[in-house]
N, C-alpha and C positions, 0 to 999 in steps of 0.2 A: 075445897080446892087444895088445901094444904093439910096433910095428915101428920101423925107423930113421926113417921119415917123421914119426912122432909124437914121437920123441926129438929130431928137428931142431926141431920147434915148441916142445917143452918147453925146449930150450936157449934159444930166442928168448924164451919166456915168463919164464925164469929171469932173464936179463940185463935185460929190459925192466922187470919189476917191481922188481928190485933197484935199478936206477938211479932209478926213479920214487919208491921209498921214501926214497932219499937226498935227492931233490929236495923231497919233502914235509917232511922233517926240517929242511933247511937253507935253504929258500926264504924270502926276506924278505917281510914283510907290513906294509902301512901301519899306523901307530899310530892305533887307533880303538877306543873302548870297545865299539862295535858288532861289531868283528871279534875281540873277545877269545875268544869260544867257537870262532870259525873257526880261530884259532891252535891251540886245544886239539884241534880236529877234525883238524888236519894230522897230529898224532902218532897219532891213531887210524888215519888213512889210511896212514901209514907202516907201522903194525903189520899192517893188512889186506894190504898189498902184500908185506910180508915173509912172511906166511903163504903167499901164492901162490908166492913164491920158493922156500920150503921144499917146497911141494907139487911144484913143477917139478923140484926137486933129487931128490926121491924117485923121480920117473919116470926122470930121467937116469941115476942110479946103479943103478937096477934094484931098489931096495928095495921099491917098491910092488908090483912083479911077484912078489916072493917071499912076500908075505902070502897066507894062505889066504883063501878067498872070504868067509867071515864076518868075518874081521878087516879085510879090504879094505872091506867094506860099512860097518863101524863107523868106519873111518878117514875114508871119504868123508862120512858123516853128521856127524861131528865137525867136519870142515873146513867144510862148507857151513853148519852151524849158526853157527859163528863169523862167517862172511861175511855171513850173513843179518842177524844182530843188529848187527854193526858197520856195515855199509853203510847199514842203515835208520836207525841213530842219527845217522850223518853227514848223510844226506839230510834228515832232519827238522830238524837243526840249521841247514841251509842255508836252509830256508823259514821257520824260526822261531828266530832266533839265540839265544833264551833257553832252548831246549829241552835243550841238552847237559847231561847229568848222569852223571858217572863212577860215582856210587853206584848209580844206576838201572841203568846198563849192567852193572855187576858183578853185581847181583842177577839180571839176566836171564841172565848167562853162568854163574852158579854150577852149575845142573844140567848144563851141558855139561862144565864142569871135572870134576865128580864122576863123571859117566858115562864121560868120557874116561879118568880115572884108573883107574876100575874095569876098563875094557876093557884097559888096559895091564897092570894087575896080573893079570888073567885070562890074558893071554898069557904073562907071565913065570912065573907060578906054576902054569900048566897046570890051571886050574880045570875043574870038570866042565862038560860041554857044556850041561847044563840052565841052569846059572848064567850062562854066556856068552850063551845065547839070551835069558834074561831081561834082561840088560844091553842086548843088541842091540834087542829089541822095545821096551824102555823108551825108548831113544834115538830109535828110529824114531817112536814115538808122540809124544814130546816135539817132534821136528822137525816133524811134520805139524800139531800144535796150534799151535806157534810160527809156522809159515808162515801159518796162517789168522789168528791174532791180529795178527801184525805187518802183514799186508796190510790188515786192517781199520783198524788204527791209522794206517798211512801215509795211506790214502786219506781218512780222517777229517780228518787234519791238512792234507792237500793240498787238500781241498775248502774248508776254512776259508781257506787261503792264496789259492786262486783267487778266492774271494769278495772278499778284501781287494784283490786286483789289479783286479777289476772295479769295486770301489768307489773306486779311485784313478785308474786309467788309462783311456783310450779308444783305439780304433784297433788296427791290426795290429802285431805285432812288439813289443808292450809287455811281454810276459812273457818275460824273459830266463832264467827258471829252468824252463821247460817240459821241458827235457831230464831233469830229476829224475824226472818221472813216467814217461818212457820208460825210464829206467834201472831204476826199481823194477819195471816190467813185465818187463824182462829177468831181474831177480832172481827174480821170481815164477815165470816160465817155467823158470828154472834149477832152482828148488826142486821144481817138478812133475816135471821131467826126472829129478831125483835119485830121487824116490819111485818113478817108473815103472821106472828102472834097477834099483832095489833088488829089485823084484818080478819083473823079467824078466832083463836082462843088463846088466852094468856096461860092456859094450863101447860103448854109445851115449854114454857120458860122454866118451870119448876124442875123437871128432870135435867134440863140443860144447866141449871144452877150447880148440880153435882160436878159436871165436867168443868165448870168455871172454877171451882175450888182447886181442882188438879192443875188447871192452867195457871192460876195465881201462884201456886206452890212452885211449879216449874219455872215460871218467869222470874220469880224471886231468887231461886237458886242460881240461874244463869246470870242475872243482874249482879248479884253479890260476887260471883266468880269473875266478873268482868275485870275487876282490878288486878286479878292474878294473871290474866292472859293479855293484859293491855300492852305490856312491853313487846309481845310478839306482834301485835297488830298495829302498834303505833306508827310504823313507817307507812302503812296504808291509810290510816286515819288522819295523818298529818299531810298527806299528799296535796290536798287542796290549798295549803298555805304557801306552797312553792309558786313563785311567780312564773308565768309562762315565758319561755325563751324564744326570741325571734331567731329562727335558724336559717342559714343561707345554704345555697347549693354546695359551696365549698366545704362548709362544716359537715353537712351530710355525706359528702364525698369522702372526707377524712374519716368519719365514723364508719362508713361503709367498708373502707379498706381495713380498718382495725378489726371490725366485726368479721370480715372474711377470713383474716388470719386466725381469729379466735375460733371460728367454726372448724378450720382445718386442724387445729390442735385438739379438737373434740372435747373442749372443756365443758360442753353442755351435758356430759355424762355424769357430772357431779350431782348426786341426789339432793344436796342441800343448797343448791344454787338459788340466788335471788338476783333481782335486777341491780341491786346495789353492788353486789359482788362482781357481776359482769361489767358494770360501768367502771369499776376500779381496774379491772383487767384490761379494758380497752382504752384506758386513760381518758375517760370523760365523766360526766355526772349523770345521775339517774334521770333527770328531766330531759337532757339531750338524747340519751339512749332511748327513753320511752317514746319520745316524739319521732325519732328515726324509725323505730320498729313499727309504730302505729301508721306512719305516713308512707314510708318507703316499702315496707313489706305488707302493709294493710292487714296487720295482725296485732293481737295483744302479745305481751311478753310470754305468757303461758302457752298460747297457740304456737308461737315461733319455736320455743324450746321443745314442745311436744312433737312438732313436725320434724325437727332435726333428729330427735331421738328415734322416731319411728323409721325414718330413712336409714339411720345407722343400724337399727334392728334388722331391717330387710337385708342389708349387706352382710351382717353377721350370720343370719340364717342361711343365706345363699352360699357363703364361704365355709360355714362350719355345720355340716350336716348332722353331727352328733350332739350339738349343743341344744339343751332343752329350752323351752319357752321361758321358764323361770330364770335360767342362767342368762338368757338374752336380755330379759327385762332388767335384771340387776346390772348387767354390763353397760346398758345404755342410760342408767340413772334412775330407774324406777324401784322403789322399795316395796311396792305392792303389785303382785302379779295380776290381780283382777283389774286394777286401774290401768295397767299397761294394756291388757286385752281390750278394755273399753276404749282407750285412746286409739289403739291400732285399728279397731273396727270402725271408729268414727272417721278416721283419716283415709283409710284404704278401702273400706266398704265390706271387707270380710275379716274374719278372725285371724290371728297370727298362725294358728294351727292350720287353717284352711289355706293360707298363703304359702306356708311351708310345704304342704303336700302338693300344691299346684306347681311350685317352682323347683322341686327336687326330683 
């Protein structure tokens, strides 16, 4: 089942994850109350990577190969269950720094601990095959249900995070944590692969192990870089701690007048605009302005700014026949021509070039 080629990669996986677990444990982090839970998450990461180190060691020493098929399936399910809960907990902490809860994590892992302990006892005490099968199918059912619940939980939180990003930033490249969604998709695919392997053959997990090493390296690099980009993302990540404001029709009316004047001044053409800057310019705060845009205009901040820019771009192209698409995009606040083209096509239905040809 496992040849020298796979043992070579297992050795690489062993040293890679061992070194990274030490890096997580001893790496320095800037002192900030917002990074308090990130610091705690570092130790969870160290534990995650040590688990992979142990898994690799089992392959290198041949202990994994000595297990009977049922015991091997149980071992794989326990390992992936731990990784599923731990990685998800860390990922959710990165997009909502207040999410981390060791108590919640322990509650989630209790069934894995219990079923894992029972499987070890069944091996040591040679329990009847019926009992071992009950433990195995209980663990499998728990893993399938957990995968579904965790996936729904993650995308629910990620959806809220994306809305906060759209309500704060505009433009391309503003979401520095998009890699978290990609990472969770890999975890989901890994979970599905495990379920398929359980019902077919565990041999498909071995080549998948090689991709897992690359995933672990990539996740570690992004996780360690988090503290460097945190200052950029903190306005979005701390959004949830702001108390909701009860707005009145008079308040919204006042904001609407200020926003109307702001639009007439075409301040939306500033490429570095954020909702905080706009709030200051219309003499309100971010929460009021965000609620006004979401409720009165039925849009996120990003959608509102993009629509204003696209409408201004149409006026510029109609009145300046010799102006290039790139010049227009820069004039209305876009620093990336391809992103401008993408936004234009999304809101108008045709590309900027097609619109220009049609209206000139």
